[in-house]
N, C-alpha and C positions, 0 to 999 in steps of 0.2 A: 230364160229371159225374165228379168225383175219387172214386173209390170207396174210396181209402186210408183217409180217416177213418172211414167205415161199417165196413170190415173191422176196423179197429183197435177200435172200440166194440163190435162183436160178438165180437171175440176175449176183450176184458175181460169181458164179460157172461158169456158161455158158460164160460170159464175161471176165473171167480171172482177176478179180479185186482185187485178193488178200486181200480181206477183206473190201475195200473201199465201196462196194455196201451194207454192213451191216450199214454203217452210212447214207444211203440215207433216205429220208423222203418222205411223200406223194406228196410233192411239187417239189421234184428233177425231173428236166428235163431230158428226156432220148433221144428220137429221134432228132438228130442233135445236141445234147449237149455231149453225150457219144460216143467218136470216135468207141469204140469197137462195138457199136451196129450197125452193117451193115446188109443187107439183108440175109446173111448166119447166122448170130447171131439170127435174129429174128426167123428163122426156128427152130434152136435148142432151143431158149428159149420157144417157143411155144410147142414143143415136150415134153421138160422136165416138163414144168407147167402140161400139160395133164398127163403125166405119174405120176408125184409125188402127184398130187391132184385129181387123178382119175376124169378128166373131159374132155370135148370135146369142143374145141373153133370152132364154125362154121366159115368157111371161109369167108363168107359174113360179120363177124363182125371183122375180122383182117384187120384193116385200121390204118392209121397214127394216128389218134387222140387217139387210145387205147394205143398207146406207146408214147404219148405226155410226161406224167409224170409217175412216179412210182404209184401215187395214181390212175391214169386212167387204168393201167394195173392191179392193185389189184381190182378195182371195176369191171372190165370185168371177172376176174377170180371169184370174189364172186358171180356175178350174175349166173355164171353156176354151182357153188358149191351148190347153193340154189335150182337150178332146178332138 
């Protein structure tokens, strides 16, 4: 299953981007580039990804580089979907 569209959908919903998130690509920068992505949004984003995709993201893997780009976040999610 390609998680990228799911990650983009969750980003769009959590950040209230009104559809802009659906145009993101793997290379779209997130942390520091999308003003809506603050610390509270990161928590909501993680929670929704875990619920929607039935995964658990370990706390020690939730770091800035996982939120550097849409692709980095999708890769983190993919790694835990396969587990």
